[in-house]
C-alpha positions in Angstrom: 3.6 -31.7 -0.9 3.2 -28.7 1.4 1.9 -26.3 -0.3 3.8 -22.7 -1.3 2.0 -20.1 1.2 4.1 -16.6 -0.6 3.5 -13.1 0.4 1.0 -13.1 -2.3 -0.8 -16.6 -2.4 -4.8 -15.8 -2.1 -4.7 -12.6 -3.4 -6.1 -13.1 -7.1 -8.6 -10.5 -7.0 -7.2 -8.7 -5.1 -4.1 -7.9 -6.5 -5.3 -8.3 -10.6 -5.7 -4.6 -11.6 -8.5 -4.1 -13.9 -7.6 -4.1 -17.8 -9.1 -0.4 -19.4 -8.0 1.7 -22.4 -6.9 4.9 -20.9 -5.7 4.1 -17.5 -2.6 3.2 -16.8 -0.2 4.1 -13.8 0.2 8.2 -14.3 3.6 8.9 -13.0 2.3 11.3 -10.2 1.1 8.4 -8.0 5.3 7.4 -7.6 5.5 11.4 -7.1 3.0 12.5 -4.9 4.5 14.2 -1.8 2.4 13.1 1.8 3.3 15.3 5.4 3.3 13.7 8.9 0.0 13.5 10.7 -2.0 12.8 7.0 -4.6 10.0 6.9 -4.2 8.1 4.2 -6.1 4.5 2.4 -3.3 1.8 1.8 -4.5 0.6 -1.4 -2.3 -1.9 -3.5 -1.6 -1.4 -7.1 -0.3 -4.3 -8.5 2.1 -3.4 -11.2 4.5 -1.8 -8.6 6.4 -4.4 -6.3 8.5 -2.5 -4.6 7.4 -1.3 -1.6 4.4 -3.0 -1.1 2.8 -3.7 2.3 1.2 -7.1 3.6 -2.0 -7.8 1.5 -4.2 -8.0 5.0 -3.7 -4.1 5.0 -5.0 -3.4 1.9 -7.9 -0.9 2.3 -6.8 0.0 6.0 -6.4 3.9 6.7 -3.5 4.7 8.6 -1.2 7.7 9.9 1.5 9.1 8.3 5.0 9.5 11.5 7.4 9.5 9.2 9.2 8.8 5.8 12.7 6.2 5.3 13.8 7.1 1.7 11.2 7.5 -0.8 9.0 5.7 1.4 6.7 6.4 4.4 6.6 4.9 7.5 2.9 4.7 8.5 1.3 3.5 11.6 -2.6 1.7 12.3 -4.0 -0.4 14.5 -4.3 -4.5 13.5 -6.5 -5.7 16.2 -5.5 -4.8 19.9 -1.7 -3.9 19.0 0.1 -1.4 16.8 1.8 -1.8 13.7 4.3 0.6 11.9 4.6 -0.4 7.9 7.3 1.5 5.5 4.7 1.6 2.0 6.0 3.6 -1.0 3.7 5.8 -2.5 2.5 4.3 -5.2 0.9 2.3 -2.4 -0.9 5.0 -0.8 -3.4 7.7 -1.3 -4.7 10.6 0.5 -8.3 10.4 2.9 -10.2 12.9 1.5 
């Protein structure tokens, strides 16, 4: 038998949300806007499955380089390579 290696494998702690009263996902996360050259943190919200990046990018900081539909195109360095990801705004947070 072969072990399943899906996109959410080895993410038991990373992709679970903490249940706290009064802490639901606000609609403002879906409608937030970013400009080009903005720096954002990639924080995966497990309650939204669409537009999620790969779990290896959770917690990384990236730069917005464009838009594609409702999503944003971000670039970041993964080791020595530059990667471009298409991520929806629910999984992005503006860097302070």
